[in-house]
C-alpha positions as CSV (number, residue, x, y, z in Angstrom):
1,M,-19.7,2.6,-3.1
2,S,-20.9,-0.6,-1.7
3,R,-18.7,-2.7,0.4
4,P,-19.2,-6.5,0.5
5,E,-19.1,-7.9,4.0
6,T,-18.4,-11.4,5.2
7,A,-19.2,-13.0,8.5
8,S,-15.7,-12.2,9.8
9,G,-16.6,-8.5,9.7
10,F,-14.3,-7.9,6.7
11,A,-15.4,-5.2,4.3
12,A,-13.4,-4.1,1.3
13,A,-13.6,-1.4,-1.3
14,T,-11.7,-1.4,-4.5
15,L,-11.1,1.3,-7.1
16,A,-9.1,-0.2,-9.9
17,V,-8.1,0.0,-13.5
18,K,-7.9,-3.7,-14.4
19,A,-4.7,-4.8,-16.0
20,G,-3.5,-8.4,-16.6
21,P,-0.5,-10.0,-15.1
22,Q,2.9,-8.4,-15.5
23,S,4.6,-8.8,-18.9
24,G,7.6,-7.6,-20.7
25,S,9.5,-4.8,-19.0
26,A,6.6,-3.8,-16.8
27,F,7.1,-4.1,-13.1
28,R,4.4,-4.0,-10.4
29,I,4.7,-2.6,-7.0
30,I,2.1,-2.6,-4.3
31,G,2.1,-0.1,-1.4
32,I,0.5,-0.7,1.9
33,D,-0.6,1.9,4.5
34,P,-1.1,-0.5,7.5
35,G,-4.0,-0.2,9.9
36,L,-6.4,-2.3,11.9
37,A,-9.6,-0.4,11.2
38,A,-8.6,0.6,7.6
39,L,-5.7,-0.7,5.6
40,G,-4.9,1.3,2.4
41,W,-3.4,-0.3,-0.7
42,G,-2.3,1.0,-4.0
43,V,-0.7,-0.7,-7.1
44,I,1.6,1.0,-9.6
45,E,3.5,-0.3,-12.6
46,A,6.8,1.0,-13.7
47,R,7.7,0.7,-17.4
48,Q,10.6,2.4,-19.1
49,G,11.1,4.8,-16.2
50,R,7.4,5.9,-16.1
51,L,4.9,5.1,-13.5
52,R,1.3,4.1,-14.1
53,H,-1.5,3.8,-11.6
54,L,-3.3,0.4,-11.7
55,G,-5.5,0.5,-8.7
56,H,-6.1,1.4,-5.1
57,G,-8.5,0.9,-2.3
58,Y,-8.8,-0.2,1.3
59,I,-9.5,-3.1,3.6
60,E,-11.8,-2.3,6.5
61,T,-12.5,-4.2,9.7
62,H,-15.1,-3.4,12.2
63,K,-14.2,-2.4,15.8
64,D,-16.9,-4.7,17.3
65,T,-15.3,-7.8,15.6
66,P,-12.9,-9.8,17.8
67,L,-9.2,-8.9,17.2
68,G,-8.3,-12.4,15.9
69,E,-11.0,-12.2,13.3
70,R,-10.0,-8.7,12.2
71,L,-6.3,-9.9,11.8
72,L,-7.5,-12.9,9.8
73,A,-9.6,-10.7,7.6
74,I,-6.6,-8.4,6.9
75,A,-4.3,-11.4,6.1
76,E,-6.9,-12.9,3.8
77,G,-7.5,-9.5,2.1
78,V,-3.8,-8.9,1.5
79,E,-3.4,-12.4,0.2
80,R,-6.2,-11.7,-2.3
81,L,-4.5,-8.5,-3.4
82,I,-1.2,-10.2,-4.0
83,A,-2.9,-13.0,-6.0
84,E,-4.9,-10.5,-8.1
85,W,-2.2,-8.0,-8.8
86,E,0.9,-10.2,-8.8
87,P,3.3,-7.5,-7.6
88,A,7.1,-8.1,-7.9
89,A,7.8,-5.9,-4.8
90,A,6.0,-4.0,-2.1
91,G,6.5,-1.0,0.2
92,I,4.9,-0.4,3.6
93,E,4.9,2.5,5.9
94,S,6.7,1.8,9.2
95,L,5.2,2.4,12.5
96,F,5.6,5.8,14.1
97,F,5.3,5.8,17.9
98,W,5.3,9.6,18.4
99,K,2.2,10.2,20.4
100,N,0.4,7.0,21.5
101,V,2.2,3.7,21.9
102,T,-1.0,2.0,23.0
103,S,-2.9,2.8,19.8
104,A,0.1,1.7,17.8
105,L,0.1,-1.9,19.2
106,P,-2.9,-3.1,17.3
107,V,-1.4,-1.7,14.1
108,A,1.8,-3.6,14.9
109,E,-0.2,-6.8,15.1
110,A,-1.8,-5.9,11.7
111,R,1.6,-5.3,10.2
112,G,2.7,-8.8,11.4
113,V,-0.1,-10.5,9.5
114,I,0.6,-8.3,6.5
115,R,4.3,-9.2,6.5
116,L,3.4,-12.9,6.8
117,A,1.1,-12.7,3.7
118,F,4.0,-11.2,1.7
119,V,6.5,-13.7,2.9
120,R,4.1,-16.6,2.1
121,A,3.7,-15.2,-1.4
122,G,7.4,-14.7,-1.9
123,V,7.1,-10.9,-2.5
124,D,9.8,-8.7,-1.0
125,L,8.2,-6.1,1.4
126,A,10.4,-3.1,2.4
127,D,9.6,-0.7,5.3
128,Y,9.8,3.0,4.9
129,S,9.5,5.7,7.5
130,P,6.9,8.4,7.0
131,T,9.8,10.9,6.4
132,A,11.4,8.6,3.8
133,I,8.1,8.4,1.9
134,K,7.7,12.2,2.0
135,Q,11.2,12.7,0.8
136,A,10.8,10.2,-2.1
137,V,7.4,11.6,-3.2
138,V,7.7,15.3,-2.6
139,G,11.4,15.9,-2.3
140,T,11.3,17.0,1.3
141,S,10.8,15.1,4.5
142,R,8.9,18.0,6.0
143,A,6.0,17.8,3.5
144,D,2.5,17.7,4.8
145,K,-0.2,15.2,3.9
146,A,-1.8,17.4,1.3
147,Q,1.5,17.9,-0.5
148,V,2.2,14.2,-0.6
149,Q,-1.3,13.5,-1.9
150,A,-1.0,16.2,-4.6
151,M,2.4,14.7,-5.7
152,V,0.9,11.2,-5.8
153,Q,-1.8,12.6,-8.1
154,L,0.7,14.4,-10.3
155,L,3.2,11.5,-10.5
156,L,0.6,9.0,-11.5
157,G,-1.3,11.4,-13.8
158,L,-4.6,11.0,-11.9
159,D,-7.6,13.3,-12.3
160,A,-8.0,13.7,-8.6
161,V,-6.2,12.9,-5.3
162,P,-6.8,9.2,-4.6
163,R,-9.4,8.6,-1.8
164,P,-9.5,7.5,0.9
165,D,-6.4,9.0,2.5
166,H,-5.2,5.5,3.4
167,A,-5.1,4.5,-0.3
168,A,-3.2,7.7,-1.2
169,D,-0.7,6.9,1.5
170,A,-0.3,3.4,0.2
171,L,0.4,4.7,-3.4
172,A,3.0,7.0,-1.8
173,A,4.6,3.9,-0.2
174,A,4.7,2.2,-3.6
175,I,6.3,5.2,-5.3
176,C,8.8,5.4,-2.4
177,R,9.8,1.7,-3.1
178,W,10.2,2.5,-6.8
179,H,12.4,5.5,-6.0
180,H,14.5,3.8,-3.5
181,E,15.2,0.5,-5.3
182,G,14.0,1.0,-8.9
183,P,15.6,3.8,-10.9
184,L,18.3,4.5,-8.2
185,G,19.4,1.1,-7.0
186,R,18.2,-1.1,-9.8
187,R,17.9,-3.9,-7.3
188,I,14.4,-4.8,-8.4
189,G,12.8,-5.2,-11.8
190,P,13.5,-3.9,-15.3
191,F,12.8,-0.2,-15.1
């Protein structure tokens, strides 16, 4: 898969089933798996209690690019995703500082520009812990990565597990948002 690259060091890959803007009772949710080197994204649509996969991919920045330019590339990439997919809501995996706080700091900066992009677009972005996402997708907070990916594939009726892993994790965050606030809480959208 070719990845177009700009002067800022931004590269992006997209795997998508193109669908037009939301209509009727359809409700779009975008999920984000935050990262500085690779940010995963996935878009689902809920209609009459059923989920449909619309697209997934990732935004990649290069380690040799200055941090400010990498953050700008992430912000611009997320802004383009929001404009293209017109989500009504979003879910993002929260930071987990279990092993290495130092490596989590750049991800925290990336999350800041991601959050800013959603606020500017007027799209509500909810944070979910890794255990909350596992619980929502698999039914247990102790699920491993392979189990989560297999359930994402099953729930969205995909022929294969979404790749790369960051995109599969982002789709899981979108499913988590739907489970937490869609059919259960009915706080967002007509499900």
